[in-house]
C-alpha positions as CSV (number, residue, x, y, z in Angstrom):
1,X,-3.5,-2.8,-9.0
2,X,-1.9,0.4,-10.2
3,X,0.8,2.5,-8.7
4,X,0.0,4.8,-5.9
5,X,-0.4,8.3,-7.6
6,X,1.9,11.0,-6.5
7,X,0.8,14.3,-4.7
8,X,-1.8,14.3,-2.4
9,X,-4.1,11.9,-3.8
10,X,-3.4,8.4,-2.4
11,X,-6.5,6.5,-4.2
12,X,-5.1,2.7,-4.8
13,X,-7.1,1.3,-7.8
14,X,-7.2,-2.7,-7.7
15,X,-6.3,-4.3,-11.1
16,X,-5.4,-8.2,-11.5
17,X,-2.5,-8.8,-13.3
18,X,-4.5,-9.9,-16.4
19,X,-6.3,-6.5,-16.5
20,X,-3.1,-4.8,-17.1
21,X,-3.1,-6.6,-20.0
22,X,-6.5,-5.8,-21.0
23,X,-8.1,-8.9,-20.0
24,X,-10.6,-9.7,-17.3
25,X,-10.1,-10.7,-13.7
26,X,-11.6,-14.2,-12.5
27,X,-12.6,-11.7,-9.5
28,X,-15.9,-10.3,-9.5
29,X,-15.5,-6.5,-9.6
30,X,-17.6,-6.2,-6.5
31,X,-15.2,-8.2,-4.6
32,X,-12.2,-6.5,-6.1
33,X,-13.5,-3.2,-4.9
34,X,-14.2,-4.7,-1.7
35,X,-10.9,-6.3,-1.2
36,X,-8.9,-3.0,-2.4
37,X,-11.1,-0.6,0.2
38,X,-10.1,-3.4,3.1
39,X,-6.6,-3.6,2.0
40,X,-6.0,0.1,2.1
41,X,-8.1,0.5,5.4
42,X,-5.5,-2.4,6.8
43,X,-2.5,-0.6,5.4
44,X,-3.7,2.5,7.3
45,X,-3.3,0.4,10.7
46,X,0.6,0.7,10.2
47,X,2.2,3.8,11.5
48,X,5.6,4.7,11.1
49,X,6.7,5.0,14.5
50,X,8.8,8.3,14.0
51,X,6.1,10.2,12.4
52,X,2.4,10.3,13.4
53,X,1.0,9.3,10.2
54,X,0.1,5.7,8.4
55,X,2.2,4.5,5.9
56,X,-0.6,4.7,3.3
57,X,-1.1,8.6,4.0
58,X,2.9,8.9,4.1
59,X,3.1,7.7,0.4
60,X,5.4,4.6,1.8
61,X,3.0,2.0,-0.4
62,X,4.1,2.1,-4.2
63,X,2.2,-0.7,-5.5
64,X,-0.5,-3.3,-4.6
65,X,-1.5,-6.3,-6.9
66,X,-4.3,-8.7,-6.1
67,X,-3.7,-11.8,-7.9
68,X,-6.5,-13.9,-9.7
69,X,-5.9,-16.4,-6.8
70,X,-6.4,-13.5,-4.0
71,X,-2.9,-13.5,-3.2
72,X,-1.4,-9.8,-2.6
73,X,2.0,-8.5,-3.7
74,X,2.8,-5.2,-2.3
75,X,5.8,-2.9,-3.2
76,X,6.5,-0.2,-0.6
77,X,9.6,1.9,0.4
78,X,10.7,3.9,3.8
79,X,10.9,7.8,4.4
80,X,14.7,6.6,4.7
81,X,16.8,3.3,4.0
82,X,18.5,3.6,6.9
83,X,14.9,3.6,8.9
84,X,15.6,1.8,12.4
85,X,12.3,-0.3,11.8
86,X,13.3,-1.4,8.3
87,X,13.5,-4.8,9.1
88,X,10.3,-5.1,11.0
89,X,8.0,-2.9,8.9
90,X,7.4,-5.3,5.8
91,X,6.1,-7.8,8.6
92,X,3.6,-5.4,10.2
93,X,2.3,-4.8,6.5
94,X,2.1,-8.5,6.1
95,X,0.3,-9.2,9.2
96,X,-2.2,-6.2,8.6
97,X,-3.0,-7.2,4.9
98,X,-3.0,-11.0,5.9
99,X,-6.1,-10.0,8.4
100,X,-8.3,-9.1,5.3
101,X,-11.1,-11.2,4.7
102,X,-10.7,-13.1,1.7
103,X,-6.9,-12.3,0.9
104,X,-4.6,-15.1,0.5
105,X,-0.7,-15.2,0.7
106,X,0.8,-11.7,1.1
107,X,4.2,-10.9,-0.2
108,X,5.7,-7.5,0.5
109,X,8.9,-6.0,-1.2
110,X,10.9,-3.1,0.2
111,X,12.0,-1.2,-2.9
112,X,13.8,2.2,-2.9
113,X,13.5,3.4,-6.4
114,X,11.9,6.0,-6.7
115,X,13.1,7.3,-3.3
116,X,10.6,8.4,-1.2
117,X,10.1,12.3,-0.8
118,X,7.6,14.4,1.2
119,X,5.7,15.2,-1.9
120,X,4.0,11.7,-1.9
121,X,2.3,12.5,1.7
122,X,-1.3,13.2,1.4
123,X,-2.5,16.2,3.0
124,X,-3.8,14.4,6.0
125,X,-0.4,13.2,6.5
126,X,1.2,16.5,6.3
127,X,-1.5,17.7,8.5
128,X,-0.2,15.2,10.9
129,X,3.4,16.4,10.9
130,X,2.4,19.9,11.0
131,X,3.2,21.0,7.4
132,X,0.2,22.0,6.0
């Protein structure tokens, strides 16, 4: 997958690692699209406990890679490095994505570069927090 776009467009596109190198994935395109949709749906079930919006719409998901073996690697951040749930949220994300049918192992990595800013939020998240 590619990095989640900035601004209000939170579309995540699935690409297996080989596709980034201009090769084809061993996962059929229809299955890759289904996995992508289902992973995004799973990510939308995880909420920041201090903000009434899910982590996907908040723009906390920076990257999701679906590997050829159907394992998933996720780079995510927090609204602030000192977030009280910093130790728990990666587990919540891992559990949510692991529940997607067809997904293998899930690895969640916390990153803080680039730092999260409110401009990563979708219009939906901005509306939920009363900024829109």
